[in-house]
C-alpha atoms as an extended CHARMM CRD file, in Angstrom:
* protein
*
       127  EXT
         1         1  MET       CA             -0.1910000000       -0.2980000000       -0.2510000000  PROA      1               0.0000000000
         2         2  ASN       CA              1.3240000000        3.1590000000       -0.8480000000  PROA      2               0.0000000000
         3         3  ILE       CA              1.7010000000        6.3510000000        1.7230000000  PROA      3               0.0000000000
         4         4  TYR       CA             -0.8020000000        8.4270000000        0.1690000000  PROA      4               0.0000000000
         5         5  ARG       CA             -3.5720000000        5.7320000000        0.2830000000  PROA      5               0.0000000000
         6         6  ASP       CA             -2.5750000000        5.0060000000        3.6230000000  PROA      6               0.0000000000
         7         7  ILE       CA             -2.8750000000        8.7510000000        4.4400000000  PROA      7               0.0000000000
         8         8  ILE       CA             -6.5510000000        8.7420000000        3.0380000000  PROA      8               0.0000000000
         9         9  LEU       CA             -7.8250000000        5.8380000000        4.7510000000  PROA      9               0.0000000000
        10        10  ASP       CA             -6.5030000000        7.5540000000        8.0270000000  PROA      10              0.0000000000
        11        11  HSD       CA             -8.5100000000       10.5100000000        7.5360000000  PROA      11              0.0000000000
        12        12  TYR       CA            -11.2860000000        8.3730000000        6.7490000000  PROA      12              0.0000000000
        13        13  LYS       CA            -11.1570000000        6.4360000000        9.9410000000  PROA      13              0.0000000000
        14        14  ASN       CA            -10.2240000000        8.8910000000       11.8830000000  PROA      14              0.0000000000
        15        15  PRO       CA            -11.5170000000       12.1610000000       10.6370000000  PROA      15              0.0000000000
        16        16  ARG       CA            -10.4040000000       15.5250000000       12.0260000000  PROA      16              0.0000000000
        17        17  ASN       CA            -12.7300000000       18.2650000000       12.7550000000  PROA      17              0.0000000000
        18        18  PHE       CA            -15.4670000000       16.1620000000       12.3030000000  PROA      18              0.0000000000
        19        19  GLY       CA            -18.6730000000       17.3200000000       13.9460000000  PROA      19              0.0000000000
        20        20  HSD       CA            -20.7950000000       20.6910000000       14.7590000000  PROA      20              0.0000000000
        21        21  LEU       CA            -19.3120000000       24.0270000000       16.3310000000  PROA      21              0.0000000000
        22        22  ASP       CA            -20.8880000000       25.3570000000       19.2350000000  PROA      22              0.0000000000
        23        23  ARG       CA            -21.0270000000       28.2310000000       17.7860000000  PROA      23              0.0000000000
        24        24  SER       CA            -20.8490000000       28.9630000000       13.7020000000  PROA      24              0.0000000000
        25        25  ASP       CA            -21.0700000000       32.0350000000       11.8920000000  PROA      25              0.0000000000
        26        26  ILE       CA            -21.7640000000       30.3070000000        8.4800000000  PROA      26              0.0000000000
        27        27  LYS       CA            -23.1070000000       26.3270000000        7.8500000000  PROA      27              0.0000000000
        28        28  GLN       CA            -22.6880000000       25.5630000000        4.1070000000  PROA      28              0.0000000000
        29        29  GLU       CA            -24.1650000000       22.0300000000        2.4500000000  PROA      29              0.0000000000
        30        30  ASP       CA            -23.8590000000       20.7690000000       -0.6100000000  PROA      30              0.0000000000
        31        31  GLY       CA            -23.8670000000       17.1720000000       -2.1010000000  PROA      31              0.0000000000
        32        32  ASN       CA            -22.9350000000       14.9750000000       -5.0590000000  PROA      32              0.0000000000
        33        33  VAL       CA            -26.0160000000       13.9210000000       -6.6960000000  PROA      33              0.0000000000
        34        34  THR       CA            -24.1050000000       11.0780000000       -8.6510000000  PROA      34              0.0000000000
        35        35  CYS       CA            -22.9530000000        9.3880000000       -6.1250000000  PROA      35              0.0000000000
        36        36  GLY       CA            -24.4790000000       10.4440000000       -2.5530000000  PROA      36              0.0000000000
        37        37  ASP       CA            -21.4430000000       11.9750000000       -1.1280000000  PROA      37              0.0000000000
        38        38  ARG       CA            -22.8840000000       15.0220000000        1.3640000000  PROA      38              0.0000000000
        39        39  ILE       CA            -20.7770000000       17.2300000000        3.0800000000  PROA      39              0.0000000000
        40        40  ILE       CA            -21.8920000000       20.1730000000        5.4590000000  PROA      40              0.0000000000
        41        41  ILE       CA            -19.1760000000       22.7020000000        6.6050000000  PROA      41              0.0000000000
        42        42  GLU       CA            -19.4750000000       25.1390000000        9.9440000000  PROA      42              0.0000000000
        43        43  LEU       CA            -17.1270000000       28.0170000000       10.2210000000  PROA      43              0.0000000000
        44        44  ALA       CA            -16.3960000000       30.2180000000       13.1400000000  PROA      44              0.0000000000
        45        45  VAL       CA            -14.7850000000       33.3340000000       11.4160000000  PROA      45              0.0000000000
        46        46  LYS       CA            -12.4650000000       35.6220000000       13.6530000000  PROA      46              0.0000000000
        47        47  GLY       CA            -12.3840000000       39.5560000000       13.3810000000  PROA      47              0.0000000000
        48        48  LYS       CA             -9.5740000000       40.5510000000       11.2650000000  PROA      48              0.0000000000
        49        49  ARG       CA             -5.7200000000       39.6300000000       11.6220000000  PROA      49              0.0000000000
        50        50  ASN       CA             -3.7260000000       42.4090000000        9.0420000000  PROA      50              0.0000000000
        51        51  ASN       CA             -7.1630000000       43.8720000000        8.0480000000  PROA      51              0.0000000000
        52        52  GLU       CA             -8.4700000000       39.9480000000        6.8900000000  PROA      52              0.0000000000
        53        53  LYS       CA            -11.2600000000       38.1570000000        8.4150000000  PROA      53              0.0000000000
        54        54  TYR       CA             -9.6380000000       34.6860000000        8.9690000000  PROA      54              0.0000000000
        55        55  ILE       CA            -10.9230000000       31.1210000000        9.7100000000  PROA      55              0.0000000000
        56        56  GLU       CA            -10.9120000000       30.7950000000       13.6120000000  PROA      56              0.0000000000
        57        57  ASP       CA            -12.4430000000       26.8050000000       13.7500000000  PROA      57              0.0000000000
        58        58  ILE       CA            -13.8770000000       24.5450000000       11.0270000000  PROA      58              0.0000000000
        59        59  ARG       CA            -15.7840000000       21.5340000000       11.1790000000  PROA      59              0.0000000000
        60        60  PHE       CA            -17.3060000000       19.1610000000        8.9450000000  PROA      60              0.0000000000
        61        61  SER       CA            -19.9280000000       16.5310000000        9.0990000000  PROA      61              0.0000000000
        62        62  GLY       CA            -21.8310000000       14.0500000000        6.3020000000  PROA      62              0.0000000000
        63        63  GLU       CA            -21.3420000000       11.2040000000        4.5750000000  PROA      63              0.0000000000
        64        64  GLY       CA            -19.7140000000        9.4310000000        1.8030000000  PROA      64              0.0000000000
        65        65  CYS       CA            -16.7620000000        7.4770000000        0.1540000000  PROA      65              0.0000000000
        66        66  ALA       CA            -13.4850000000        7.6180000000        1.7520000000  PROA      66              0.0000000000
        67        67  ILE       CA            -12.3030000000        9.9320000000       -0.9670000000  PROA      67              0.0000000000
        68        68  SER       CA            -14.7910000000       12.6860000000        0.0370000000  PROA      68              0.0000000000
        69        69  GLN       CA            -14.5390000000       12.3500000000        3.8920000000  PROA      69              0.0000000000
        70        70  ALA       CA            -10.7500000000       12.3250000000        3.6920000000  PROA      70              0.0000000000
        71        71  SER       CA            -10.3260000000       15.3060000000        1.6460000000  PROA      71              0.0000000000
        72        72  ALA       CA            -12.9550000000       17.0260000000        3.9870000000  PROA      72              0.0000000000
        73        73  SER       CA            -10.8040000000       16.0220000000        6.8500000000  PROA      73              0.0000000000
        74        74  ILE       CA             -7.4280000000       17.2540000000        5.5310000000  PROA      74              0.0000000000
        75        75  LEU       CA             -8.9790000000       20.5090000000        4.0560000000  PROA      75              0.0000000000
        76        76  THR       CA            -10.2420000000       21.4390000000        7.2380000000  PROA      76              0.0000000000
        77        77  GLU       CA             -7.0150000000       20.9400000000        8.8270000000  PROA      77              0.0000000000
        78        78  LYS       CA             -5.0620000000       22.8080000000        6.0030000000  PROA      78              0.0000000000
        79        79  VAL       CA             -7.3750000000       25.8600000000        6.0370000000  PROA      79              0.0000000000
        80        80  LYS       CA             -8.2430000000       26.4670000000        9.9130000000  PROA      80              0.0000000000
        81        81  GLY       CA             -6.0420000000       29.9360000000       10.4150000000  PROA      81              0.0000000000
        82        82  MET       CA             -6.3280000000       30.9560000000        6.6210000000  PROA      82              0.0000000000
        83        83  THR       CA             -7.7260000000       34.0730000000        5.6240000000  PROA      83              0.0000000000
        84        84  ILE       CA            -10.8890000000       34.3990000000        3.8620000000  PROA      84              0.0000000000
        85        85  ASP       CA             -9.2600000000       35.5880000000        0.8310000000  PROA      85              0.0000000000
        86        86  ASP       CA             -6.6650000000       32.7880000000        0.5470000000  PROA      86              0.0000000000
        87        87  ILE       CA             -9.4090000000       30.2510000000        0.6300000000  PROA      87              0.0000000000
        88        88  LYS       CA            -11.3290000000       31.8690000000       -2.2560000000  PROA      88              0.0000000000
        89        89  LYS       CA             -7.8920000000       31.4210000000       -4.3640000000  PROA      89              0.0000000000
        90        90  LEU       CA             -7.6640000000       27.6530000000       -3.5030000000  PROA      90              0.0000000000
        91        91  ASP       CA             -8.5760000000       25.5440000000       -6.4400000000  PROA      91              0.0000000000
        92        92  ALA       CA             -8.5500000000       21.7660000000       -7.5600000000  PROA      92              0.0000000000
        93        93  SER       CA             -4.9290000000       21.4470000000       -7.8050000000  PROA      93              0.0000000000
        94        94  PHE       CA             -4.6230000000       21.9730000000       -4.0740000000  PROA      94              0.0000000000
        95        95  ILE       CA             -6.8750000000       19.3270000000       -3.1380000000  PROA      95              0.0000000000
        96        96  LEU       CA             -5.1150000000       16.7730000000       -5.4980000000  PROA      96              0.0000000000
        97        97  THR       CA             -1.7600000000       17.5150000000       -4.3300000000  PROA      97              0.0000000000
        98        98  MET       CA             -3.1870000000       17.3650000000       -0.9580000000  PROA      98              0.0000000000
        99        99  LEU       CA             -4.5140000000       13.7860000000       -1.5890000000  PROA      99              0.0000000000
       100       100  GLY       CA             -0.9590000000       12.9720000000       -3.3210000000  PROA      100             0.0000000000
       101       101  THR       CA             -2.3710000000       10.5820000000       -5.6880000000  PROA      101             0.0000000000
       102       102  THR       CA             -4.2570000000       10.1720000000       -9.1930000000  PROA      102             0.0000000000
       103       103  LEU       CA             -7.7200000000        9.9880000000       -9.1140000000  PROA      103             0.0000000000
       104       104  THR       CA            -10.0750000000        9.1100000000      -11.6480000000  PROA      104             0.0000000000
       105       105  PRO       CA            -12.7810000000       12.0000000000      -13.0430000000  PROA      105             0.0000000000
       106       106  SER       CA            -15.5510000000       10.3150000000      -10.9480000000  PROA      106             0.0000000000
       107       107  ARG       CA            -13.2230000000       10.3530000000       -7.7640000000  PROA      107             0.0000000000
       108       108  THR       CA            -11.8830000000       13.4900000000       -8.4410000000  PROA      108             0.0000000000
       109       109  LYS       CA            -15.6880000000       15.1670000000       -8.2960000000  PROA      109             0.0000000000
       110       110  CYS       CA            -15.5130000000       13.2780000000       -4.5930000000  PROA      110             0.0000000000
       111       111  ALA       CA            -12.5590000000       14.8750000000       -3.6720000000  PROA      111             0.0000000000
       112       112  LEU       CA            -13.5230000000       18.3980000000       -4.5780000000  PROA      112             0.0000000000
       113       113  LEU       CA            -16.6930000000       18.4960000000       -3.2210000000  PROA      113             0.0000000000
       114       114  SER       CA            -15.5920000000       19.7360000000        0.5810000000  PROA      114             0.0000000000
       115       115  LEU       CA            -13.4680000000       22.5140000000       -1.3110000000  PROA      115             0.0000000000
       116       116  GLU       CA            -17.1170000000       23.4700000000       -3.2890000000  PROA      116             0.0000000000
       117       117  VAL       CA            -18.8630000000       24.0250000000       -0.1910000000  PROA      117             0.0000000000
       118       118  LEU       CA            -16.0830000000       25.6250000000        1.7180000000  PROA      118             0.0000000000
       119       119  GLN       CA            -15.4730000000       28.5450000000       -1.0080000000  PROA      119             0.0000000000
       120       120  LYS       CA            -19.7180000000       28.7090000000       -1.4030000000  PROA      120             0.0000000000
       121       121  ALA       CA            -19.5620000000       29.5530000000        2.7740000000  PROA      121             0.0000000000
       122       122  VAL       CA            -16.8670000000       31.5790000000        2.7270000000  PROA      122             0.0000000000
       123       123  GLY       CA            -18.4890000000       33.6020000000       -0.1710000000  PROA      123             0.0000000000
       124       124  LYS       CA            -21.1270000000       34.5660000000        2.2100000000  PROA      124             0.0000000000
       125       125  ILE       CA            -18.3640000000       36.4270000000        4.2180000000  PROA      125             0.0000000000
       126       126  CYS       CA            -17.5480000000       40.0510000000        3.1880000000  PROA      126             0.0000000000
       127       127  SER       CA            -13.9440000000       40.3960000000        3.6220000000  PROA      127             0.0000000000
């Protein structure tokens, strides 16, 4: 088994930042109708650091395949503390590099779901 597959399985079996925030500023949900993956992301946004709002805390919940759940887990670890503007700039290559393995087109869609939900959530926040 390769190291990237091990990382994906670890995040799937032991997701980080899974659950709900006691206090969230934004909650966003979406799904992938072709496979049934569903991701909910909750954000706590902190005032301003260097004149920019940033993610103070983040949680995700939902259900789906190992790729969608592991991607959400890894993503939440990476974006905690990031500014809203930096999150808006993230793209598919960020997720695919994070996972470190080649995915089929259908699995790529699973991997990108959490980023799509996160960017919809931060889109609701005025910088």
